[in-house]
N, C-alpha and C positions, 0 to 999 in steps of 0.2 A: 438449433432453435434458440440457444442461449445468446446468440449474437445480438438479438434485438435489445438486450439489457445493456445499457450504456454504463461505463465505469462511473460517470458523473451521478447516475441514478443510484448506483450501489453506495457511493460515498455519502449521498444524502440519506440513504437508508441507515447507514452507520450513525450519522448525526442524529437522526430521529430516535434510534435505539438508545443512544447515549443520553438523550434528553429524557427518555422514559425512565432511565435509571437515575435521574435527578441531577445530571450534569448540565452546566451551561457550556456551550461549545462555541469557540471562536476560531474562525479560519485564520491561519498564519502562513499559508502557502503564498509564495510570491515569486516573480521571475518568469522569463520567457519559457513557455512549454511546461511549467509546473502546474498540475491540475489543482483547481480549488478544492479545499478540504482534504488534500493529501497530507497536510500537516495542520494540526489543530492544537489549541489549548483547551483542556477540559477542567472545569472547576465545580466543586461541590463542598460547601462549608469551607474549611480551612485547606482543603486539598486542591492543589493546582498542579496539573500534569501536562507535559508536552507529549503529544502522541503523533506517531507516523501511521497513516492509514495506507495499507497496501491491498489493492484489488487484484484478484487472480482467477483464472479459470481452472488450471490444473493443480493449483495449490502452491506452486513454487514461487518464491520471491527472491529479490536480489537487492543488495546494498553494495555500493562501491567502496573499496578499501583505499584509503589515502596512504601515501608513502610513509607517514609518521605512525601508521598502525590504527588510526581512527577510521570511522566509517561515516561517509557523507549521510546526513539526515539521522541515521541510527544513533550516532554518538551524542547528538543533541536531544534525543528523545528520552522520556521516562518510560513510555509504554509503546508497544507496537500493536496495532489493530489489524488483524488479518481477515480480509473479507473475501471468501471463496465462493464462486458460483457453484450451485449444486449441479452435478452431472446428470442426475436422475430427474430433478425437478427444476427446469430452467428458470422458473420465476422466483426461485428461492436462493438465498445466500446464507452461508454460515459465517457468523461474525464472532471472532475470538480475540480477547485481549491478552497480551503477554507482557510480562515484565521485561524491561530492556535487557537485563542480564541473561535471561533465557535465550533470547534471539542472538545476543552478542556471542554467547558461548557456542551456539550452533555455527555462526559464521567464522569464528576463530578455529573451530574444529575443521571446517571446510577449507579454510586457508592453509592450515597445517598440512592437510592431505595433499593440497596442490603443491606446496613447497617441497614436500617429500618426493614428488614426482617431477620437479622442475617445471611445473605448469602454473606458477603463481600469477602469470600475466593474464590468464583467462578469467572471465567473470565468475563470481560465486553465486550459486543458486542453492537454496535449501527449501524444504517442505515440512511443515508441521507434522504431516503424516510421514511415516517411514517409507523411504525408497531405497532400494538396494543399489550398490555401485559406488566406487570411491568418489565419483564426480559430485554426488549428492551427500557426501559425508556431513554429518550434523543434523540431518533430517530426523524426524520422529519425536518431536517434543510437544505434540498436541496435548498430551495429558497434563502438561505443566501450565496450561492456560489458566488465567485468573478467573475467567468465565467464558462460556461459549454458548451462543444461541443461533438457531436457524430461523430466519424470518422471510416473509414475502417482500420482494423489493417494492411492490406496489399492491394496494388493496388489502394490506394486513393492518393489524393494530399499530405496528410501527409506522406504516405509511399514513394511516388515517389520523394519528394523534400528533401531527406535526405542530410544534409550538412556535412561538413568535420568532425564535432565532432562525429555524430552518425555513419558515415561511418568508421571512425577510430575505434570506439568502436566495430564494427562488425569485423574489420580486425585484431585488436591487439590480441595477445595471452591472454588467460584468464584461470583462474583456474577452471577446471571442477570438481564440487563436486562429491565425491564418493557416493555409495549407501547409506551408513549410514548417511552422511551429508544431502542427499536429504530426507531421512526418518525423520531425526531430524527437518529439515525445515518444512516439512508437518505437523508433530506433533505440532511444535511450533505455526504454524498458526492456527491449530485447537484448541489448548489449551490456546492460548493467552499469551505465555511466550517466553522468549528468547531461541534460539536453544542451547546456551551454558549451559542452566540449565537442559537440558534433557540428561539422560544417558540411553543407551539401552544395555540390557544384552541378548546376543544371545546364545542359547544352542542347540546343535545338538544331536538328539537321534540316536544312532547306533543300 
């Protein structure tokens, strides 16, 4: 039943919650297959932070590790916002903000576990909630969240108190990705790589 909630709606719910907390939110996501508001700048007073927003159903998230040891998107962020659909209440999502160092430590622990087993070539996945098994090493850092709230994706205080920033985001023209871009984005999320690294070869049998 949770399938009807789109990732775009969840990201906008994150934006609205951030605005309720007094932040000004600016979308910085760009590039083919990169969802709007998956990367944002939030500002409040003198505080200005780059945030990566990750939406998920099962809780697991992935960042791709570069050959130099940095992580795409994560290494450029100050905070990671984890938005997880509720398994019990499909209309709700738990939104948690983590310091970059917390998430980075989790992925480094995961990478170390893969290296020890000669499996460093496979994607890294971690979950703020603890999950057993070496493949998910690094999981279990939910208690280190800077804050965590569960909100309704629509019909809640967060959804009904949309300010000018998120309202403008809904109204302004946006690039609607084509079929191939959407497929690339889904494959990239599944494989833990950048959409730009995926090539799709389509053949039609007549």
